[in-house]
N, C-alpha and C positions, 0 to 999 in steps of 0.2 A: 501405351502399347495400342496398335489399332485394332478394330473389331476382328479383321480377318486373322491376325496373329494371335488373338486371345483364343479364338474359336479353334485354330490350329494346335496351339499348346493344349488346351483341354482335351482335344480329340486324341493328340499324342499321349498324354499321360493316363488317358482312359484305355488307350490301345484300340480306338475304333476309327473307322473312316469319319470325316467330316459330315457327309451327307447322313449318316446314321445317327451322329450326335444331333444334328439340325432337326431330323425327322422325329427322333424320340423326345428331344426337348419340346418340340411344338405339340406333339401328342400328349405329353404330360401336362403342359399348360393347359390344353383344351379339357383334359379329364379333371384337372383341378378346379377350372372354371365350371365345368358341369356339376361337381360335387357341390360347389358353393350355390349353384342356382337350384340344384335339387333339394338342397337343405332348406333354402328360402320358401320353394314351393312347399315342402312337407309341412313348414311352420304354417303357412296360410291355410292348407288343407285342414291341419289339426285345429286350427283356431275355430272353424266352423264345423268341424266333424263331417266333412264331406271328402269325397274319392276323387273329384274332379272339378274343373273350371265350370263344366256344363251342369253338374249337380248344384254348385254353389249359385250359379245363375237361376236355376229352377226353383231354388229355395227362396231366393229374393223375390222372384217374380210371385210365388204362391204367398209370400208375406210372412213365411215362418222364420225369416231373418230380417233385421232391420235394414233400410237401404243405405243408410250412412252409418259406419264407413265401409259397409261390406261391398258397395258397388266399387269404391277405390280399390278394396282388396281383389276384387274380381278383375278388375282392369290389370292390376299388377301381376295377377295370376295368370293371365292370358298372355301378358307379355314375357313372364318367366319361361312359359310353355314354348312360345315362338323362339325365345333365344335359345332354349335346349335343343329344338329342333335344328337350328341354325348350327349349333356347335356340333352336333351330330353330323350334320352334312359336311361340314369344313373338315371333321376328323376323317369322314371317308374320303373326301377328295383329296386330303394329304396323303391317306395311305395309297390311294391308287396313284397319285403323282409320283411318289417315290417308289412304287412298285414297278413303273414303266422305265425307271432310269437304270 
């Protein structure tokens, strides 16, 4: 069965239009991904008992935390925060795109 037929079948069985199924599926995917990234972020913050990447950096620079592996975790934390912002932007863009149709 081709992708379009699968999409139509699922939409028909759920009793919703295809565009609603696509929008809700994408939003659900982005939300699930966001939850995973937030859990990873929380784990890193908890590991060092800090509230933000900025606080982690300050504590590294002040010498109250060891540089290794804390710098690597700081980089990972800033990457996670960037990814979270991107996901939020994508979810907003997706919502706007589908509200215009």
